C-alpha positions in Angstrom: 37.2 24.0 49.8 40.7 23.9 51.3 39.9 20.3 52.2 38.3 19.7 48.3 41.6 21.1 46.6 43.6 18.9 49.6 41.4 15.6 48.6 42.2 16.3 44.4 46.4 17.1 45.6 46.1 13.4 47.3 44.7 12.0 44.1 46.7 13.6 42.0 49.8 12.3 44.0 48.5 9.0 44.1 48.1 8.6 40.1 51.5 10.2 39.9 53.5 7.9 42.4 51.7 5.0 40.7 52.9 6.1 37.0 56.3 6.0 39.1 56.3 3.1 39.9 55.1 1.6 36.7 58.0 3.2 34.7 60.5 1.6 37.5 58.6 -2.0 37.4 59.2 -1.7 33.2 62.7 -0.7 34.0 63.5 -3.7 36.0 62.1 -6.0 32.6 58.5 -6.7 33.4 55.8 -5.3 30.5 54.0 -2.2 30.7 50.6 -3.9 31.1 51.9 -5.9 33.7 53.8 -3.2 35.9 50.7 -1.3 35.5 48.4 -3.5 37.2 51.2 -4.8 39.5 51.7 -0.7 40.4 47.8 -0.8 41.3 47.7 -3.8 43.1 50.4 -2.6 45.7 49.4 0.7 46.2 45.7 -0.3 46.7 47.0 -3.4 49.0 45.3 -6.0 46.7 47.0 -8.8 46.4 46.9 -11.1 43.8 48.4 -15.0 43.7 50.0 -14.6 40.5 53.4 -15.8 38.7 53.8 -12.1 37.8 53.4 -11.5 41.2 55.6 -14.0 42.3 57.9 -12.7 39.8 57.9 -9.2 41.8 58.1 -11.1 45.1 61.3 -12.8 43.8 62.7 -9.6 42.6 64.8 -7.4 45.2 64.4 -4.3 43.0 61.1 -4.8 42.0 60.0 -5.9 46.0 61.7 -2.7 47.1 58.9 -0.8 44.8 56.1 -2.8 46.0 57.0 -2.0 49.5 57.5 1.8 49.1 53.9 2.0 46.9 52.3 0.0 49.7 53.6 1.9 52.3 52.5 5.6 50.5 49.2 3.9 49.6 47.8 3.0 52.9 49.4 6.6 54.3 47.5 8.0 51.3 44.4 6.3 51.8 43.7 7.5 55.5 44.6 11.3 53.8 42.4 11.0 51.3 39.5 9.9 53.5 40.5 12.9 55.9 40.0 15.1 53.2 36.7 14.0 52.0 35.2 14.0 55.5 36.9 17.6 56.1 35.6 18.6 52.5 31.8 18.7 54.0 31.9 18.7 57.9 31.8 22.5 58.1 29.4 23.3 55.5 26.4 25.0 56.9 24.0 25.7 53.8 23.1 23.6 50.6 24.8 25.5 48.2 28.1 25.7 50.1 27.7 21.5 49.7 26.5 21.9 45.5 29.8 24.3 45.0 32.3 21.7 46.7 30.6 18.9 45.2 30.9 20.1 41.7 34.9 21.2 42.4 35.4 17.7 43.3 33.8 16.3 40.1 35.4 18.4 38.1 38.6 18.4 39.4 38.3 14.0 39.2 37.3 14.2 35.7 40.0 16.2 34.6 42.7 13.8 36.8 40.6 11.0 35.2 41.3 12.3 31.2 45.0 13.5 32.0 45.1 10.0 33.8 43.8 8.3 30.3 45.9 10.8 27.7 48.4 9.1 25.8 50.4 12.4 25.9 50.4 12.9 29.2 51.3 9.1 29.4 54.3 10.0 26.6 55.7 13.2 28.5 55.5 11.7 31.8 57.0 8.4 30.9 60.1 9.7 29.4 60.2 12.5 32.1 60.2 9.3 34.8 62.3 7.2 32.9 64.9 10.0 32.9 65.0 10.6 36.7 65.1 7.3 37.4 68.0 6.2 35.4 69.8 9.6 36.2 69.3 9.5 39.9 68.7 5.5 40.6 69.5 2.3 39.8 66.4 1.0 39.4 67.6 -0.9 36.3 68.2 -4.0 37.3 66.4 -5.9 34.8 65.5 -10.0 35.4 67.6 -11.0 32.9 67.2 -15.0 33.9 63.6 -14.9 33.7 63.6 -13.1 30.6 65.6 -14.9 28.5 64.2 -18.1 30.2 67.7 -19.3 31.9 66.6 -22.9 33.2 66.3 -25.7 31.9 69.2 -26.3 29.2 69.2 -22.6 28.4 71.5 -19.9 29.1 74.0 -17.1 27.6 77.8 -18.1 27.7 80.6 -16.6 26.0 82.8 -18.2 23.2 86.4 -17.5 22.2 87.1 -18.4 18.5 90.0 -19.6 18.0 92.1 -20.1 14.3 91.2 -23.4 13.8 87.6 -23.5 15.2 84.5 -24.1 12.0 83.1 -21.1 12.3 86.3 -18.8 11.7 86.6 -16.8 8.6 82.4 -17.4 7.7 80.1 -15.1 8.0 76.9 -15.3 10.5 74.7 -15.9 7.9 77.4 -19.0 6.5 77.5 -20.7 9.7 73.9 -20.5 10.0 73.7 -20.4 14.0 70.3 -19.3 14.0 69.2 -22.6 12.1 71.4 -24.3 15.0 69.0 -22.7 17.6 71.9 -20.4 18.8 71.6 -16.3 18.4 74.5 -14.0 18.7 73.6 -11.5 21.1 76.8 -9.4 20.4 80.7 -10.3 19.5 83.5 -8.6 21.5 86.2 -7.7 19.1 90.1 -7.9 19.8 91.0 -3.9 20.7 87.8 -3.6 23.1 85.1 -3.3 20.1 82.0 -4.7 20.5 79.1 -5.1 18.0 75.9 -5.4 19.3 73.0 -7.4 17.9 75.4 -8.5 14.6 74.1 -8.8 10.9 74.3 -11.8 9.3 76.9 -10.5 7.0 79.1 -10.1 9.7 82.5 -12.3 9.5 83.7 -14.4 12.6 87.1 -14.1 12.7 90.0 -15.4 15.6 90.1 -13.5 18.7 86.8 -12.6 18.5 84.5 -13.8 21.5 80.9 -14.8 20.7 78.1 -13.8 23.3 75.6 -16.4 22.5 72.1 -17.4 23.9 70.6 -20.7 23.2 71.1 -24.5 24.6 74.0 -25.0 26.5 75.1 -28.2 24.8 74.9 -27.3 21.1 77.2 -24.0 22.5 79.6 -26.5 24.2 79.3 -28.5 20.9 79.9 -25.9 18.4 82.6 -24.7 20.3 84.6 -27.9 20.5 83.8 -28.4 16.1 86.3 -28.3 14.1 86.8 -27.6 10.8 86.7 -29.6 7.7 84.1 -32.3 6.5 83.6 -33.7 10.3 82.3 -29.8 11.4 80.0 -29.5 8.2 78.1 -32.8 9.2 77.9 -31.8 13.1 76.6 -28.5 11.7 74.1 -30.3 9.6 73.5 -32.9 12.7 72.9 -29.4 15.2 70.2 -28.4 12.6 68.2 -31.6 12.1 68.5 -31.5 15.9 67.4 -28.2 16.1 64.2 -28.8 14.1 63.4 -31.6 16.2 63.2 -30.0 19.5 61.2 -26.5 17.8 58.8 -28.8 17.1 58.8 -30.5 20.7 58.4 -26.9 21.8 55.9 -25.6 19.4 53.6 -28.8 20.4 54.1 -28.4 24.1 52.8 -24.6 24.0 49.8 -25.8 21.6 51.2 -23.9 18.6 
């Protein structure tokens, strides 16, 4: 019976380890479904050649998590097989075999229910996230992949001068979204920061905008002057954005 209990403990620890790895992968920027699949794939040693796997291998933190999963998974498999064999090797009667099978089946069923429980998943997720943030530096997200920082897209800063076209306008009046730019945050003088600012926030001289979008468009906005010429540049930028958006939707089949 000790061997049966050992087997159930190995299975329980395996489920816990893959859950921890899933949360760790999520902290690096993977979606929950992808993180769960990759954690189970690494733990069982099953390899899949996909872009998702390449995103794990090409990221140093994710690669380290996967390596530990493969190492622990191999040891857990050997331990589970050994415990399974020992569960029956010393049984001398049929009644003892049925008892061992019943305990094993019941224990595995309870573990299966716990693994599928949304409440257990949420409670474990919160506890694991707290522990990872408290004692590790696993939060190393692949922002380049998340933000599609390739081709001519990027994240950069724009220091607003008093003679810039955007100075003195709210984000809504400036219409930067219509130009294909997103304001991720504003660093204001005095070490103040506005994250994900609303459209009614006024842009002032001395502010430092953190923008995401096409780098050439951000560079043009940085050089855009006040007056009618600046307004015409804004109109041209919106027209160009419509053209680019239509092309991107067509390429994506949407």
